[in-house]
Structures are given as structure tokens and as C-alpha cells.
C-alpha positions as CSV (number, residue, x, y, z in Angstrom):
1,M,7.0,13.1,-5.2
2,Y,5.5,10.4,-3.0
3,L,2.1,8.7,-2.7
4,I,1.0,6.8,0.5
5,R,-2.0,4.5,0.4
6,A,-3.3,2.4,3.3
7,N,-4.4,-1.1,2.3
8,T,-7.9,-1.7,3.7
9,E,-7.7,-5.5,3.3
10,R,-4.5,-6.2,5.1
11,P,-2.3,-4.3,7.6
12,L,-0.1,-3.0,4.8
13,L,0.9,0.5,3.7
14,N,1.7,1.1,0.0
15,I,4.2,3.8,-0.8
16,E,5.2,4.9,-4.3
17,L,8.1,7.3,-5.0
18,S,8.5,9.0,-8.3
19,G,10.5,11.8,-10.0
20,H,12.9,13.6,-7.8
21,V,12.4,13.1,-4.0
22,T,14.3,15.7,-2.0
23,T,15.7,15.1,1.5
24,D,12.9,17.2,3.0
25,E,10.2,15.3,1.1
26,A,11.7,12.0,2.2
27,V,11.7,13.1,5.8
28,R,8.0,14.3,5.5
29,M,7.1,11.0,3.9
30,L,8.8,8.9,6.6
31,T,7.2,11.0,9.3
32,L,3.7,10.7,7.8
33,A,4.2,6.9,7.1
34,A,5.3,6.4,10.7
35,E,2.2,8.1,12.1
36,L,0.0,6.0,9.8
37,I,1.8,2.8,10.9
38,K,1.3,3.7,14.5
39,T,-2.3,4.7,14.4
40,D,-3.6,2.1,11.9
41,K,-1.3,-0.7,13.3
42,H,0.2,-1.7,9.9
43,R,2.7,-4.5,10.0
44,G,4.2,-4.1,6.6
45,V,5.1,-1.5,4.0
46,L,5.4,-2.1,0.2
47,C,7.5,0.7,-1.3
48,D,7.8,1.0,-5.1
49,V,10.7,3.1,-6.2
50,S,10.7,2.0,-9.9
51,A,9.6,5.5,-11.1
52,L,12.1,7.3,-8.9
53,D,14.6,9.4,-11.0
54,Y,16.6,11.0,-8.2
55,G,16.8,10.3,-4.5
56,P,17.5,12.6,-1.5
57,D,20.9,14.4,-1.6
58,R,21.5,13.8,2.1
59,P,21.0,10.0,2.6
60,A,22.5,10.1,6.1
61,T,19.8,12.5,7.2
62,V,17.1,10.2,5.8
63,A,18.8,7.2,7.4
64,A,18.8,8.9,10.8
65,V,15.1,9.7,10.6
66,L,14.4,6.2,9.4
67,A,16.3,4.7,12.3
68,A,14.4,6.9,14.8
69,L,11.0,6.1,13.4
70,L,11.2,2.5,12.2
71,P,9.1,0.3,14.5
72,V,10.7,-3.0,15.5
73,H,7.8,-5.2,14.4
74,L,7.6,-3.6,10.9
75,R,8.7,-5.2,7.6
76,V,9.5,-3.0,4.7
77,A,9.8,-4.4,1.1
78,V,11.2,-2.1,-1.5
79,T,10.9,-2.8,-5.2
80,G,12.5,-1.1,-8.1
81,L,15.3,-1.0,-10.6
82,A,18.8,-2.1,-9.6
83,P,20.5,1.4,-9.5
84,T,17.7,2.8,-7.4
85,L,17.8,-0.2,-5.1
86,R,21.5,0.4,-4.4
87,G,20.7,3.8,-3.1
88,V,17.9,2.4,-0.9
89,A,20.4,-0.3,0.4
90,R,22.8,2.5,1.3
91,I,20.2,4.4,3.3
92,T,19.0,1.2,5.1
93,G,22.6,0.3,5.9
94,L,23.2,3.8,7.4
95,A,20.0,3.3,9.4
96,H,21.1,-0.1,10.7
97,A,17.7,-1.4,9.7
98,G,18.9,-5.1,9.7
99,G,16.5,-7.6,8.2
100,S,13.4,-5.5,8.6
101,I,14.0,-3.7,5.2
102,R,14.7,-5.7,2.1
103,T,14.9,-4.9,-1.6
104,F,13.3,-7.0,-4.3
105,D,13.5,-7.0,-8.1
106,S,9.8,-7.9,-8.4
107,A,6.6,-7.0,-6.6
108,A,5.7,-10.7,-6.4
109,E,8.8,-11.6,-4.4
110,A,8.1,-8.6,-2.1
111,E,4.5,-9.7,-1.6
112,D,5.7,-13.2,-0.7
113,W,8.1,-11.9,1.9
114,L,5.5,-9.5,3.4
115,S,2.7,-12.1,3.4
116,E,4.4,-13.8,6.4
117,V,3.5,-10.8,8.6
118,V,0.5,-9.2,6.8
119,G,-1.2,-12.3,5.4
120,T,-2.7,-12.7,2.0
121,R,-6.1,-11.5,0.9
122,T,-8.7,-14.1,1.9
123,T,-11.9,-12.2,1.0
124,L,-12.9,-9.9,-1.6
125,P,-13.5,-6.2,-0.8
126,A,-17.1,-5.3,0.2
127,T,-17.9,-3.7,-3.2
128,A,-16.6,-6.7,-5.1
129,Q,-18.6,-9.1,-2.9
130,R,-21.8,-7.1,-3.5
131,H,-21.2,-7.2,-7.3
132,L,-20.5,-10.9,-7.2
133,Q,-23.6,-11.6,-5.2
134,E,-25.7,-9.5,-7.6
135,M,-24.3,-11.3,-10.7
136,T,-24.7,-14.8,-9.3
137,S,-28.0,-14.5,-7.5
138,P,-31.1,-15.5,-9.5
139,T,-33.2,-12.6,-10.8
140,P,-36.6,-12.5,-9.2
141,T,-39.5,-12.7,-11.6
142,P,-41.9,-9.7,-11.2
143,D,-45.3,-10.5,-9.7
144,P,-48.0,-8.8,-12.0
145,A,-50.5,-8.7,-9.1
146,A,-48.1,-6.6,-7.1
147,A,-47.6,-3.9,-9.8
148,P,-49.5,-0.6,-9.3
149,A,-52.8,-0.2,-11.2
150,R,-52.5,1.6,-14.5
151,R,-54.9,4.2,-15.7
152,T,-56.6,3.5,-19.0
153,S,-58.3,6.8,-19.6
154,A,-57.4,10.4,-19.2
155,A,-58.8,12.1,-16.1
């Protein structure tokens, strides 16, 4: 299974792989990710394979699709456990991806490497900015003269 999310703050695509990913699923995921990268102009991908139990049974097929779809300008950082990262390294080696795909033990190291091309978050998201402004702005005192007149008797 895979999950693809576009980061709205930076030109970064987040991908999470979990459970058993078949060769067909991996090819669909790569095709969809390539289309999102092309249309949204992403410059980096952060792929988390820590929850992946089994990878594709035809790594050469996945590598061929990866080689065909991987843009030159793109950086891909893959994080996960050592046994899974060995499988990822095999696929990237077959794809001749060079230095554009790297594996990392921690998400922090991956973020540092990706920040060279996608930057770091410099502003809060719009919702967080609105909440911060509401919390830090002084509360206006109500003007009693501006309040609507109240009825004092039943009509």
C-alpha cells in the first residue's frame, strides 16, 4: 500500500509505503508520483519505507520504470530500516539513479539533505497564522452603546 501527499509549504512530495507493495502497485505509485512532480513542479521527494513489510517481487521492472520517469532535477530521500533500505538501494542501483536518490536512517538526516533543494519552512501555514494572530491580538472590549436595544416588556 502507498500514500502520496503533496507538501503545500515546500516543493516536496511525501510518500509512505507500508505492508506489501507489489510490482504493479510500485509502478502505479511511480507513475502517479512522476505526474504530480511534473505538474506541481516538486523538487524533492521524501519516501518513508519504515512500515514496508515486503517490496516488489520484480525489482528490475520497478528500476526500469524509475529510470524512465525520474527527472534529472529531482532529489529523492528514502528513510526506513536497514533491511528495507538494502532493497531500495538495489532498485536504485539497477535504475542507475546516481546521487539523486539516497537512503537515510533518520528523517532528520533526509530533511537536511533535501533542504538544499526544497528549502526549509520559513512561514507557518495559513491556518496556523490565523490561529496565532487570534491568540496574540488584544480582545476588543464591547461598546455598550453599539449593542442592540433590549425589550423590557412583553409585546
